[in-house]
Structures are given as structure tokens and as C-alpha cells.
C-alpha positions in Angstrom: 20.6 192.8 9.7 20.0 189.5 12.5 21.0 186.5 10.4 24.4 188.8 9.7 24.5 189.0 13.3 23.8 185.3 13.8 26.0 184.1 11.5 29.2 186.2 12.6 28.2 185.0 16.4 28.5 181.3 15.2 31.4 181.7 13.6 33.7 182.9 16.6 32.0 180.8 18.3 33.7 178.1 16.2 37.1 179.8 15.9 36.6 180.0 19.5 36.4 176.2 20.0 38.3 175.3 17.4 41.1 177.7 17.5 43.3 179.9 14.8 45.3 178.1 11.7 48.3 180.4 13.1 48.0 178.7 16.9 48.1 175.4 15.2 50.4 176.4 12.8 52.8 176.7 16.3 52.1 172.8 17.6 54.9 170.8 16.7 53.2 168.6 14.0 56.0 165.4 14.7 55.9 165.6 18.5 55.2 162.2 19.9 54.7 163.4 23.0 52.2 166.3 22.1 48.6 164.7 22.6 47.4 167.5 20.0 49.9 166.7 17.6 48.6 164.3 14.8 51.8 162.4 15.4 51.4 161.8 19.2 52.4 158.0 20.6 50.1 157.2 23.6 52.3 154.4 24.3 55.3 156.4 24.8 53.9 159.6 26.4 52.8 156.8 28.9 56.1 155.5 29.1 57.4 159.0 30.1 54.3 159.8 32.5 55.7 156.2 34.3 58.9 157.1 34.7 58.6 161.1 35.3 55.6 161.2 37.3 54.9 159.2 40.8 51.4 157.8 41.4 50.0 161.0 42.6 50.6 162.7 39.7 49.2 159.8 37.9 46.0 160.0 39.4 45.8 163.7 39.0 46.9 163.8 35.2 43.8 160.6 34.7 41.3 162.4 36.8 42.3 165.7 34.7 41.7 163.5 31.4 38.6 161.8 32.2 37.0 166.0 32.6 38.9 166.6 29.5 36.7 163.5 27.6 33.3 164.9 29.3 33.8 168.3 28.0 34.9 167.0 24.5 32.1 165.2 24.2 29.2 167.6 25.6 30.8 170.5 23.3 30.5 167.7 20.1 27.0 166.9 21.0 26.1 170.9 21.5 27.6 171.5 18.3 26.1 169.1 16.3 22.2 169.7 18.0 23.0 173.2 17.2 23.3 172.6 13.5 20.7 169.6 13.6 18.3 172.3 14.7 19.3 175.3 11.9 18.7 172.8 9.4 15.8 171.7 11.3 14.6 175.2 10.9 16.1 176.1 7.5 13.4 173.4 6.4 9.9 174.1 7.4 11.1 177.8 6.5 11.6 177.1 2.8 7.9 175.2 3.4 6.1 177.8 4.6 8.1 180.3 1.6 6.9 178.0 -0.8 3.0 179.1 -0.1 3.8 182.8 -0.7 6.6 182.4 -3.3 5.4 185.6 -5.0 5.9 187.7 -2.0 9.2 186.0 -1.1 11.7 185.9 -3.5 14.2 187.5 -2.4 14.0 186.0 1.3 14.5 182.4 -0.5 17.9 183.8 -2.2 19.3 184.8 1.5 17.7 181.3 2.6 19.5 179.5 0.3 23.0 181.1 0.4 22.5 180.5 4.5 22.0 176.6 3.7 25.4 176.7 1.1 26.8 178.5 4.2 25.8 175.6 7.1 26.3 173.2 4.8 30.2 174.6 4.4 30.2 175.2 7.9 29.0 171.7 8.8 31.2 170.2 6.1 34.2 172.0 8.4 32.4 170.8 11.5 32.6 167.2 10.3 36.4 167.3 9.1 37.2 168.6 12.8 35.1 166.2 14.6 37.0 163.5 13.1 40.5 164.5 14.3 38.6 165.3 18.4 36.9 161.6 18.1 40.3 160.3 17.5 41.5 162.6 20.0 38.6 161.2 22.3 39.7 157.0 21.6 43.4 158.5 22.5 42.2 159.7 25.7 40.3 156.9 26.5 42.9 154.3 25.5 44.6 156.4 28.2 42.4 156.4 30.5 41.8 152.6 30.8 45.3 152.1 31.1 45.1 154.8 34.3 42.3 152.6 35.6 45.0 149.9 36.2 47.2 151.4 37.1 44.6 153.0 40.4 43.6 149.1 40.7 47.4 148.5 41.3 48.0 151.1 43.7 44.4 150.0 45.8 45.6 146.8 45.8 47.2 145.8 48.8 44.3 147.0 50.8 42.1 145.1 48.7 44.2 142.5 49.5 44.7 142.8 53.2 40.6 143.8 53.3 39.9 140.2 51.8 42.4 138.6 54.6 40.7 139.6 57.6 37.3 138.5 55.9 39.2 135.1 54.9 38.1 135.9 51.3 40.7 133.3 49.7 39.0 132.8 46.6 38.6 137.1 45.7 42.1 137.6 46.6 43.1 134.7 44.4 40.9 136.4 42.0 42.6 140.0 42.6 45.9 138.2 42.5 45.7 136.9 39.0 43.9 139.8 37.6 47.6 142.4 38.7 49.9 139.7 38.0 49.7 140.8 34.3 49.6 144.3 35.0 52.7 144.1 37.3 54.1 142.1 35.0 54.0 144.6 31.6 55.4 147.5 34.6 58.0 145.3 36.7 61.0 147.7 35.7 58.8 150.6 36.6 60.4 151.8 39.7 57.2 153.5 41.0 55.7 150.2 41.5 58.2 148.6 43.6 56.9 149.1 46.6 53.3 147.9 45.5 55.1 144.4 44.4 56.6 144.4 48.0 53.6 145.3 50.0 51.6 142.6 47.8 54.2 139.3 48.4 54.7 140.7 52.1 50.7 140.4 52.1 50.5 137.1 50.3 53.2 135.6 52.7 50.7 136.3 55.5 47.8 134.9 53.7 50.0 131.7 53.0 51.0 131.5 56.9 47.4 131.7 58.1 46.0 129.5 55.5 49.1 126.8 56.4 48.1 127.2 60.3 45.0 126.8 59.9 45.8 123.6 57.9 47.2 122.3 60.6 45.0 123.2 63.4 42.4 121.5 61.4 40.6 118.3 61.3 38.0 118.5 58.5 38.7 116.8 55.2 36.9 119.2 53.1 38.7 123.0 54.7 42.1 121.2 54.7 41.7 120.4 51.1 40.3 123.5 50.4 43.0 125.5 52.1 45.7 123.4 50.2 44.6 124.5 46.7 44.1 128.1 47.9 48.0 127.6 48.8 48.6 126.2 45.5 47.1 128.2 43.1 49.0 131.8 45.5 52.2 129.6 44.7 53.5 127.8 47.4 55.8 125.4 47.0 54.7 122.2 45.5 57.0 120.1 47.8 55.5 121.2 50.2 51.8 120.5 49.3 53.2 117.4 48.6 54.0 116.8 51.8 51.0 117.7 53.0 48.7 116.4 51.3 50.4 112.7 51.9 50.1 113.3 55.9 45.6 114.4 55.0 46.1 110.8 53.1 47.5 109.1 55.8 44.8 110.9 58.6 42.1 109.8 57.0 42.7 106.2 57.2 
């Protein structure tokens, strides 16, 4: 009786986790924007989100996806561990029953039926886990993209912080990293303010470096300032004149 009750509980838990076939039939299998559909298109979903949602919504969605990934991973591990424990328990029971086979023939038959049931359930779980792994991969890709977007949101604050510290190398590194991301989303209205803020900060940085160049008499410092200005895309013609002037002063 306990075995029958336990099997019913396990089946009920699996139904709750995976959902019934009726519920699955309600999902539009051809909807590329439905994250539970086999036809789900991550890029299309992301493009629509960028056009219809603001940055705060995108960040909230990223947090929600992260939580789903953690929850899904935990559920997968729990199911695999439960099945593994059942197989180990069944193996131990078989060993014990072999030593008393003449007394437990009926129990052996029942155990074999249980093993067959477990194998069947395990096959179902493995099939469903394949879909879950695919969904997990999709969610991970989406999370990485949202991480890039979050990096862009925080970029103006980071640039200003490094400017106050005169950490020019880090500024160049961050701008080069963000350049390709901004280029990918240059037609997205949500990032217009970020591009404008970054351009304004870069202009301030160039002005500050140029003042330091004019005020400095140290050859190494002047060369370093010109190098940073070049990496920031400063006017080549103006840099050439500055280099010429620097050479003249050192003669």
C-alpha cells in the first residue's frame, strides 16, 4: 500500500512540474515570441522587447529570467537526484531479496514492476529534460544579452568615475568594449540618451586631456596624453600639429 501511495505522489509531482498535455495543447507551437514554444526566436523576442519596453522593464525581465534559470536548474537537479536514489534503493533491495529468494518471490515480482515503472518515468523525464535544457540555453543567451544592455546603462556613470580618477586607460578599455554593443543597437531609441551622455563625457575627457597637454612640460606625459586622445578619436590634424609643436619644443 505504501508503494502504491508513493507512486501516486511521484506521478502527481511530475504532472505538476511538467504540466498536462491539455495545457501544452493550448500553447501556440508556431508563435516565435512564446518562450515556451519550440518555434521561439530569441533574437525576435529581444528585438520586440527593446522596441516596446524601457530600460527598467528590461532590467526587471533580466532578473526574472535569472530567477527562472536558477529555479529550473534546481528542479532538474532534484528530479535527477530523486531518480538516482530510487535506483540505488532498488539495487540494494534486489541484493537483499536474492539471499532470501524463496520467501520473497512475490515481492521480487512487485519490485520488477516498480523498476519497469521507474524506467518508464525516467525515460519521460529524460525526454522532458532535453526540452528544458534547450529552454535553459535560450534563457542563458537572453541573460547574456541583457547583461550587455545593463553594462551600457551603467557606462556613463563608470566613465565619469574613471575621468575623476584620471584613469584614462580604463576609459579607453570601456569605450572600446561598449563601441560594438552600441553599434549593434544604434537604431534603438532606448539607447539614444546613453550615446549622447557618452559622447558628452568623451568630449569633456578630451578637453581635460588637451588642457593637461598644454600645461605640461614633461615629454613622457605629453606623449601619453596625445596617445589617449588618438584612441578617443580626437582630430588627427590637430594631433599632428600638437606632435610637431612638441618636437619643436624639445629641440
